[in-house]
N, C-alpha and C positions, 0 to 999 in steps of 0.2 A: 797491421803490428806484426814485423817480422819475430821470429820465433824467439830469437836471443833478447828481443827487447822482451818477450814473455818471460822468460827464466827470471829478469831483472824483475820483474815486475810483481811476480809470483813473492821472491824474495825480500821485495822492501813489503809487502802484505803478511807475510807470515811473519817477519819483525818488528811490525807495526804494531798487530790488532789479534794477536792469538789468542784461540784458536780461529782458523776460517772456513768456514762450510766449505762442501764440493761446488754449492749452487752457488756461493757469493764470488766463489774465484773464477766458475763460469763468467758471472755476470763483470761481471772487474774487468775481463779478461775479453772480455766477448767472441768467444769460441763456444766449439761442442763438449761434451760429453768425454769422446773421443779423441778429441784433440788434448784436452784436458789430462785426461790418465797418461796418453803418452811425455807429456810435456815432464807432469811428476817422476814417471817412471826411467825417463832422459835424465830429468835432475839427478836422481839417487843414481843410478845405474854409472855416470860417464862422470856426473861432480861431485861424488858424494857427499851430494846432499841428505843431511838427518833427517827428514822432512817423514813423519808418523803422522796416523790417525787417532787421533782421542775418539774414542768410543762412547767415554761417557760425557764429553763435551761439543760429542758430532762436529768436529772441525780438523785440519789440517793446522802443525806448528812442528817449529824445530826441536828435536829432541837435545836431551844433555848432552854437552862437548863429548867426545866418547873417542878411544882410539882410533888408529888406522890411518888409510888417505886423510890431506887436510882436504877440507870441502871448500872447496873457490869458484866460483863462476869467471867465465874467459872473458878478457876487457870489451866493454860495450863501446862501438864509434858508434858516431852520428851520420846522419843521412848527409850528401851535399849541403843543402837548405840552412841544415841545424847550425853546422859548424860554422856556415859563411854567419849565421844570426849571430853565434856567440864571437864569435872573435871579434868581428865587426862592433858590436855591443862594447867588449872588451875595450876595444882600441879608440870608438868613441868616450869611454868614461876616460881615457889613460888622457885622450885629448881636449878636454871641456877647460874652462878658464879658470883658475886656482880661483877657489874661492866660492865659485857659484853651489856647488854642493857641498862644501867644507868636506865637513867627518866622512859622508854618506855613504862620498865614493869610494874609501881605502876598503869598508865591510860589502861593497857590489863585487867590487877588483877580488875579493878575496873569497865569496861566494863564486863566482865565473872560473874561477882558478880551479876551486875542489869541482868545480862539474863537470871542464877541459880535464881533469885529473883523475875522474872518476872511473876509468876504465884499466887497463892496462900499462899506459903510460902517463907520465909526470905533464903537467899542463905547461912546463919548460920548455919539453920535447915537443907535444902538439904545436906549439908558439915557432918554437923553431924548422919545423920540417911543414907546417902551412903558412903561407902570408894571402895576406888582405892587400892589394896593393890597389894604389889610386892616383892614376894617372892623370885623373881630371881635377885633382885638389891641388887649388890656388896656393902659392907658396904664403902669402902673409898671414898671420893668425888674426881672427878677429879680434882684437883687443879691449870690444867695449861687447863681448859676449855677454860677460857678467849681469853690466849691467842695462843689457835690454832683455837678457831673460828676468831678473829679475822685474822690473816693469811689465813686463809679459804676466808675471804670475801675480804678480800685486795687482792688477788690471791696473796701473798710472801710464799716461800720457810723456809721451819721449820728443823733447829736441834732441831734433839730429844731424849731423853735418854728414852728406854724403858724398864719394867721389862718385860720378857717373861718368863712365868707362868713354864712352862712344860719344858724348861731347866734352870731353878731358877738362869736366869742372865741377866744382863743387856744389852743391845746392843745399838748401835749409829747410828742413821741416818739420813741423810739430805733426808727430804722429800718433796714433793709438794702435797700441799691437796687439796683434789677434792671434800669431801661432807664428812657430820658429817652425821653419822644414829644412830640412837636411837632403838633399838633391842633389846628386853625382859629385860624391864627397865635400860639396860645401854647403853651408849656412846660409839661407834666407828668410828674411824675419818678411811676413806679411801684418802691413798695417793699413790704418785709414789712415790717407790720409787730408787735415781739415783745410789745406790750401786748395785740391785740387776737388777735394770732396769726394773722393773715389777711393776705390781698394788699390793698394799700388804693392809690387817687392822690392826688397833690396836687401842686395848682398850686404852680408854681415861685415863680413873682412872688409870691405869699404866704405865701411863709418868709420868715420876718421873720429866723429867724437859724437857721443850720447849723452843729455843730462836731464835726469827723472824728474816729472814735473806732478804737484799733487795733486794735479786736475784728475777726475776719473777717467778713464778710457771709453769710447764709445764703443759699444757693443755692436758686432752684427752675426746674425744669424750664420750659424755653421751652413744650414743649407745653401745660404746667400756667399758663402765665401767660398767653396767650391763650385755653383754658377760659377761662379766670375774666373775665380784663380784656378780652377781643375778644368775646367769646359775646354780650353786651349792646347796647343801642343809644347810640351815641356815647361820652364819657366817664366814664360812670355806667356800673357792671357791678354783676355779681352773680351767685349763682349758679344763681339761680331764674331760668328765662328764659321772658319769655308772647310769643308773637306777634300783634301788631299787624294787624289788615286795612283797609285803607285805600281809599277810594273818589273820585277827584278827578272832577272832570267835565268834561264833552265843553271847554269851555273852557281852563280849568287841567291837560287831559292833554297838550296838545303840552309842556309846560315839566319836569310833573312825569315823563314816560315817558324824561325822557333824564336824569334824574338817578342818580346812585348814593347811596340811602341808606345801604345797608349790605350789606357783600359776599355775605351770606345769602340775599336778601331774593328774592322772589318776587313774578314781576307779568304780566298780561295784560291785554288792550284787551278792551274789551267792547260789543257792537254797537249799543250807541247811543253809540259815543264815548268811552265814560270811561275810566277807567283804574285797575286795582284793584292794589293792591299788600300784600304781607303780609313786616313786616318782624320782630326779633326783638330783642327788647327787656327790660331785669331791671332798669331802673327810670325810670319815665316822666317824669323832669322836662324834661331837652333833647329828647326824642320830642313832647311838650307843646309845647312853643316851636316846635321845626318845624313841627308840624300847625298853629297856632296862623296861623302865617307868610299860609297858604292863606284862611284866613275861611273864608266860605260855601262856598268852591268845592271844600270835602275835608269828607269826613265820617267818624266813626268807626264802622265796623260790629263790630268786636269787637275785643279782648274787651269786657265790661258795663263793668267798670271803668273804664276808659280811655277809653269815650264820656261814661261821668258825668262824667270830672273833664272833661272838653274842654267839657261842656254848663253845669257851674256854671264854670268859669273864663269862658267865654263870657259868661253871664249878668251876672256878676259886673261886665264888661268894660262890658256893655251900660248897669248899674244906674245909672252914672257918666255917663252923659248924657243920663237921663232929667229 
């Protein structure tokens, strides 16, 4: 915990349940006796915090308001992960299909605004100065999102009409919704397809029509969902998983080495500065696109089928410029 965060934690503890013993403060902050003493002295001296020790109650508390400089903590800021999480959460709530959560959304948004503006800056200033861009987000909103989400939570089956982009045609399926997944700024429905008798993922923005049924949805154990749908690479899943071995050049290694391509990835640095990465995949479509982003700076070492696919794709691309 950063020192400024500790100051805010002390402030909250003394306001919520005074008086607070020295031992309780140490335990809550997970600091040593010396560190806590320094923090209390610093708050009194630098921020004019009216912290006093109540001998009768054997604890610390804020004294009654007194004359002199005003007690005020400096603006609390968030870590990169915290700021991203809060702003992304607000963005997702704003973009939810109207009616899905109804009156519950606005109170959540208000709470997020309060958190974002809890420091020295208003939430409007935070949002104006910090942006979350979604370059991979597809333009068409999933108009059936509310229907899908409602059936998912009610545990009812759906009859959907889904546009299959690769085949340029619509398909109709009866499915048992299992979960909604927000992946690379797009929503996907993981569902049991009663025609194929298997798990499938459907892009929600490509669901042209969704009709809720009264039939109870088939339940798939979470472990089975992860084994089948999360074992491969990206949104494309399947039972047969292969391992791709990629070698990034020393020039690309500083970028590739800090990326998480897959939760189960294996990686190591080579003596020449290159970066060796091994990742599981069941379908190479999305993996192929991510490999091609690195162009000349990555080489597929294995398996041979993936190596050929990359070579063929690059050859066809190069042919356009001859």
